[in-house]
Each structure stands twice: as C-alpha cells, then as structure tokens.
C-alpha positions, 0 to 999 in steps of 0.5 A: 534526473539528479537535476530534477531531484535537486529541484524537487528536494529544495522546493519541498524542504523550503516549504516544510521549513517555512510552513510545517511545525514539525519540520520547523522544529526539526530543522532548527534542532538539527542546525539546518537552514532550509533557505540554504538547503542544496538538495542531494548534497544536504539530504542526509543531514535531515534526520529520518522519520519513522512511522510511530513519530508520524502517527503520534505527532500527526497534527504537527505535520499539517502545513499552516497553508494546507487548505490552499492545496485542497486536501483530503484526509485518508486513514489506513493501517496498511500491511504494517498494522500501524494506523495512520491518518494522512492528509493528501493534497490534490496535487499529490493525488493527481500525480499518483493517478498520473504514475498509475495511468502511465504504468497501466499504459505500459501494461497494455491498458487503453484510455476509455476501455473497460477495466476489471478490478478485484480489491478491498472495496468495503469503504468505497462500494456499497455492493459486493460486485457491480459496474461503475459507469463513470470509470467504466469499471467492473469491480468485485470486493475481495472481502466478499468473494463467496462462490455465489458472488464470484460466479455472478461476477464471472457471468458479467465479465464474460458478457462484457469482456473487459480487457485490462485487470487490476487488483490483488494477485492472490484474490485473482487466484481465488477468483479463477479457482472458484470460477473454473471449478464450477466449469466456467471460463474467463477471458484473457486480458491484455495484462493484469496490474497487481498491487498491495502484496509481495508477488512471489515467483509462484504467484506470478506463474499461476496468474500468468498461466491461468489468465494467459497474460502478463502480470505487472507488479506495482508497489506503492503506499497509502501515504503517497510517498513511494511508487515502483512499477514494471515497464514494458521490459517486465523489469521493475523500477523506482518511479523517481519523478514521483519521489526520491528513494534512499536505502539505509542500513540498520544504523540508519545510514545511507548504504551503497550495497544495493540493499536496505530499508527504503526511505522516501521523500514525497515530492508533491504532498505539500499539505502534509509532506513526508521527508526521509520517511522510513517505509519498513520495506526492504529493497534490493537493487538490480546488479549491475544496473541497466540504465539503457532503458531508463534513468530510473533505478531498477529493483531486483526485489522488494521485501514487503510483507506476505501475511497469512490469511483469514478463513471464514466459516463460509469459505472466504479467504481474507488477505487484507482487512486494512483500515479497521484499526484506524477507527480508534486513536492510540493504537501503535500497531496491531495484529490479527490472530485466527486461532479457531475456525470462528474466532479472531484474537486482535493483539494491540500495542497502544499508548495513553490515548487508547480507551477501552470504549474504542473496541466497538469502533474497531469491531464495526470496522472489521465487520464492514470488511469481513462480515459476521462470520468470526467472533473477536477478542481484543488483547493488549500486548507489549509485543506482537507475535512472530512466526518461526522465520522471525517476521511479524506479520499483520495476519497470522493463521494458526489453523491447520489448513 
C-alpha cells in the first residue's frame, strides 16, 4: 500500500505542478520541485487546502489539459453549506463507480439485479418516484415523500421485490414508518447501503430491525476525493486505493493520535486535482488497528454533520436540500433556519461576487427540492448560528417537534 501511495502521489503532484495554475504557484512559493517530489516522504511539505480557497480561486484549479480527460462540471453545497463547483474527469468518475460497485458487492448486491434507491433526486429525475430500466432501478425522491407517493412506491416495491437498497438512512426510516402505519409491509433486502449522513447507533438499530437486514455505511464526498466503506466484517475502512488520507490536528499538523480532521489527496481527478484537501470532517481510527482483514486503515468513527430537518406543512421531512446555494456566485457558506411552520430563514455569508439579483435563483433551486410549502427570507450574516453543543449545522429547526 505504501508503494501504491508513493506511485499515485508522485504522479498527481507532477501533473499538478506542470498543468495546474494554482499548484504551479503554490509549489514555487513553497520551494517544492514537483519533478523531485518523493511521495510520502515529502507530502507534508505541501500546504493544506481549505474549501474556501478552492471555492474563491476555483478556476485556478483547472488543469491546462483538462479537456483531454473528458470532464464534466458538478455543483454542490453539501452538508457544509459551502457551494462548490468541481470539474470531474472521466477517470475520477469511473474509479468512484468502481469503489461503490465493490462496496455494493461486499454488502450483497448482485450485478444486474434490481436496486431500490431513496435519495435526493430533484436534479436528476423528473418524477417523484418510478423505475429506470437502464439501471434496473426503482427510485423515490426523498424530497417528495408524501404519504401518497410512499404508498404508491411501496406497491411497486412489493410487486417487483428489489433485493438491494441504497440511499439515505433517515429517509428509509420515514418510508418504513409511513408504509407500516398504513398497514402495508415491505420486503427484506439482502443489505442496505447508506450514505450522505452520520449513522448513529440508534439509526443503525432501527433500520436493521425494521428491514431485517444489515446496514452498510458508505462515506464520501461530491468532490470525489474521499471514500470509506464497510467490508463484509461490518467494519469501516478508508478506501486507500482510491485516495490518500491524512489526519491533522487543530494546528494543521499530521497527528499520530488516531484522531483529527480528515485531509484527502485524490488520485484520479487530473482535470481538477485536490491535494491535501481539508474535508471539515473529523475521524477517529480504530485502536488497535486490525490489519488481518485488509491493509486499509480501520475507522472507529466519522464525525460528520447530523443536521436537523425541515418539516413541511404537508408533513414531509426534508433532511437534505443540497445544491440550491450553488445557483448563485459569491456565497461563502449558508444555513437554513426553520423558525415557523411555513417559514424558512436562509442565512448567508457572502463575498464581493454576490449580488441581490441572485436571490430568485437560489429560491428556484430550493423550490425544485422542497416544493412550495415554505416562505423564504434571506439574511446576510457575519457568522452562522450554532446549537447549544457548539456545532454549526446546515439545517436548524426551531420548532417544538
């Protein structure tokens, strides 16, 4: 694994130093010669990259030869509320699919068998639920989980009985509750692979008991720079053939304590490489390390964000409304505050690129994701609201639920 890490780190640093404007300047300022870069031995000499630098200097990260890698643009605001535009080349996309396919195989999926998916699909699917024959996929948009939609989708599921489920764990809890409260049952899958949120012991226990199966937790990001998956032994590991992980302390120094902020270097996205990229998620490695199963490092816990959720007047719960902030330039970060049953305040921290004319674009993005049940007000702030725990979630619900 160390040999592989050295090989991939040397390749990406040489490429970035030659072809990417941001890294050409960074390496020059830091006195780093990418031709003589030695991989693991020199990696800590490269300064860390934070999300705001990547956001504000976005175009400088595009490789001069990016088009030779057949790239596509992706916009995301993710659970951090920081809108990002990322160019993903075809090799990055293929390798991510390969990691997901392998994790799905570990969780019991079989090639060609039907899959059930419950995720945020407002951008990719025109219908609230349905079947996509190209992927043999039964899907339900988690932002459209009305009682009527859930019951109609449950009939479809019970008819065709897909044997492998993927998506958001809390949405699977809501789906199960709505369907069983109506007196219907659901088939038990071989496994459920969940992503996009922190899986607490309570969430895992509910899902596994309700569906009479195993939950497999998958952790990644839309920048295609990290991935962690559960193996058949139900333990989670960094997928270290996909990226190089480091843990850093509050001073930005690599720590050997087994706990710190996750920093990633992507191996495959040469169109827009991210080197030593700070994810804002904190990881605790398992102790002691059990390397009898794999040479990948085992993870005990990932401290991602567990946000509140929005409650719409029709009873729907919205856990994720990611992507809407990406409709406007100049947003440093944002936050949704539900302060009344029919009202949402959107706190924004912005820079000089932001204009008030962008508000309708953000609202259109939100309407696409959550519908017309809430009124919106925008508020420019100097800092986002925190909860009593001191954490700063993307979604805060102030209603007494």
